[in-house]
N, C-alpha and C positions, 0 to 999 in steps of 0.2 A: 504494500500500500504506500503510495507516494504521499509525503507530508506536504500540505498546502501552505500552512502558515505556522510561524513560531513566534511566541512572545518571549522576549528576553529581559529579565529583571535583574539588573546588576546592583545589588544592595551593598551595605557596608560590611556585612559578614558572610554573605552567601550570594551565589548566582543561581537564579531559578529560570528554567526554560520549560515552556509548555507548547506542545505541538498539537494543532487542531487541523481537521479537515471538515469540509461541509458535505452533508448528504441532504440534498434538497435544501430546506431552510434550517436544518438542524446541525449544530456544532458537535463533532465527535472528537473525543480525546484520543490522540494517537501516541503521545509520549510525554513523559515528565522527566526533567533532569534537575539535579541539585548538586552544587559543588561549593565547598567551603572556601572562603578567602582568608588566607593566613593573616594574623594581626600584623599591621604595619606593612602590608604588601605593596610593592611597587606596581607600575603599570603592566609589566611583563607577567607578574604573578597573577594579577587580576585577569589578564588575557588568557592565561592557561586555565583558570577557573571557568571562564566563558566557554572555552573549547570543550572542557570536560562536561559541562552542563548540557551543551548542545549535542554532544556525542551520546550522552545518556538518554536524551529525549528522542534520539533517532532522527535528528534534523539532517536531511540530505543537502547536497550542494545547491539544489534548485529551490529550496524552501524560501518562502518570502518571510523575512525576519523584520519584526518591529521592535525597536529598542526605545529607551526613554531617558530623560534626564529629570532630576528633581532635587529638592533641598530648599532650605529657607531663602536662598538667593533667587529662586525662581518665582516670578510673580504671575499669578493667575487672577485676573481681576475683571469684574463686570464694570462697564463704563456706559454712561449716557453722554453722547456728544451731539452737537448740531448736525443735521443731515449733511453728509459730506460725500462727494463723488468717490466711488470705490478706489480709484487709483491713489487718492489722497488720504485714505483711511489710516494707513500705517503712519503717515506723517503726523496726523492728528493724535494718534495713540502715543507716538514718541513725545510729542509736546506735552500731553497730559501726564505721562509718567514722569517726565522731567520736572514738571511743575510740582508734583507730589514727592519729589526726591527719591523716586523708585528706579531711575534709569542708571545702570552701572556706568561709571566714568571710563572703565576700560573697554567699553563696547558691548553691544547686546544684539541678540537676534530677536526680532519682533514678529508676531503673527496675530491675526485678529479674525474673528468670525462675526458677521452681522447677524444678530439674533432676531431683531425686529426693527421696523421703522414706524414711528407713530405719525398720525396725521398732523400733530402739532409741530412737526419738523425736527423731532429728535430721533436718533437711532440708538438702539441698545446693542452693545458689543461685548464679546468675550475676548479680552486681550491677554496675550501671553508674552512675557519678557524673560529671556534666558541669557545670562551672562555669557559672552563669547568664550571666555576661558573655560567655563564649565562644559560647553558644547565641544570645544576643541579637545579637551581631555577625554571625554567620552568617545569621540570619534577616533582618537589615537588608540585607545584600548580596543575598540572594535576592529580597527585596521590590523593591529597586532594579532588579533584572534582570527584574522582572515574573513571577517564578516562585513558585508556591505548591506546595511539595513535598507529595506524597501521604504520604510517610514520611520520617522523619529517623532515621538510623542512626549508629553510631559507626564510625570508619574501620577500626580493627583487626578488628572483627567482620565488616565487609563484605569485607575481604580474605580472612579465614579462610573465610567461607561460600562465596565465589567459588571458592576453591581446592578445598574439600571437594566442591563440587558437580560439578567438572569434572576433578579430578585422579584418574587411575587409579593404583592401588597397593594394597599390603597394608594393610588397615584395622587390623591389630594393631600396626603401626609407630607410633612417636612422630614426629609431623610437626614439623619445625623449619622454620617459615616465616620467611624473611628478606626484609623489604621495604626497599628502598633508596631510597625517595622522598626527594628533596632536602629537608633540614631537618626530616624527619619519619621517619627510618629507625627501624625497629622489628623486634623478634624476637617471634614468636608460637609458643609450644610447645603442642602439643595431642595428646591421646590420647583415644579414645572412652571408655575406662574412667574417665578422670578427670572427664569431663563439662565442666568449665570450663577454658578455655585460660589459660596464663600469658603475659602481654603486658608487654613492657618496651620503652620508647623508648630509642634508642641515641644516643651522641654523634655529631655530624656527622663524616663520614669525613674532611672537610678538617681537622678539629681533631685527631683522634686515632684512627687505625685500631686501635691497640693497645687503646684503651679500648672500642671496639666489640666486638672479639674477646673481651675479658675479660668484658664484660656478657653476651654470647651464651653463653659457657662457664658463667658463674654461673647464668644462667636455666635452662639445660638441666640442670645438676647439681641445682639445687633442685627442678625439676619431677620429675626421675626419683626423687629421694629421697621426694617426696610421693606418687608413684605407687605405690611399694612393690611394684613388679613389674618384671622385666627386659623390655626392649623394644628392638627394633632402631630406629635412627634413620633418618629419611628427610629430607634437607635440600633444601628447595625455595626458590628465590629469585625475586624479581621487581623490576622497576625498571630504571633506566638501566644499560646494560652497562658503561659506562666506570667507574661507581662500583664495580661488582663486580670489575672488573679490578684496581682498586687494592687490594681486599680479598683477592683470590684467594690470594696467597702465604701470608699469615698464616692464612687460613681452612683451607688445606690442612694446616697444622701442627696446627690444632685437630681436624680430622677424623682425623688420624693418632693423636692422643691418645685419641680416642674409639674407635680401632680400626675406623674406618668407611672402607671402601675405595672406595665409589662416589662419583663426582663429583657435586657439587650439580646439581640439575635446574632449568633455566630454565623458569619457568612463563609461557607466552604464551597467554592465553585467546583472543585474536583468531584464532590459528592453529587453534583447536579448534572454533570456531563455524561452523556452516554459513552460507554467504553471504559469508564473509570473502574468499575468492579472487576473487569477482566485484567486491566492494566495494573492496578494497584493491589492485586491479590497477595503478592509477596512483600508489599511495602506498607503495611498497615500503620507503621510508625510515622508516616508522612503526615504533617499537619496541613491539610488541604487549604485552610484559610490563609496560609502564608503565600499561596500562589495566586491570590486575587489579581494582583497587578499584572503578572505574567499572562493570565487568562485574558484580561482586558486588552493587553497588547496584541495577543494572538488574534483576537476578534477584529482588531483594527487592520490586521494584515490579510484577513480572509477576503 
């Protein structure tokens, strides 16, 4: 069976690869790869981990690979701007980011998607700003690993897109997505009516659990105020279970403050994909929730 698409998640401690192919409109899991990155690894060591994860996932030479960049220096931001001709949208985004002090002085790659255009003459955008040096390093690592990605995404959007594509639930709810990836934990708050998500990277849980909870609370409160409509919350999390266990006590207090009585939902994309039972029969120790970003990236490449 030929692999059609591979999502490649290069984290701080591990590289994860997920291979998918499509049967009609259904995504089928073809392979999973996981490789550890040694502490203090240089680019060559990370590239070797990328090769190992791709090999384990069964990614062939013709596979379409989607990789991503992420971290606190990556800006994903909803914007409202005066209606602007499409060729000048990025210029307007650059000016707006510069005015808010969000444009890296060392150079950046910008992208934007027009979400809607109002009759009053405003347009709603989803803007992305990636520091040039961050993109350059990621591409150096991919080149060392012999990988030419078909697409490059940003990690928070890959996570969100993966969850939205596979998560069952009421679409009128506000989704609070908590990703607990080591050294890259983030909260993503999304509602279809808002168009653009609110994304905030969090403190490392080893440094301050209280700081993470405070940031989640602030992000949700700000998003709901901007939404200007009442909406029930739906809290979904992914990532290592041991990190969530450390957060669980204080998170329950936050849920009580929100008058939210449902437990957070663990999102495990591997358990939802056809082919997983056969593929993971001998790998029951794999925490499927850690592969959410890789699955979202593979879906982008299909």
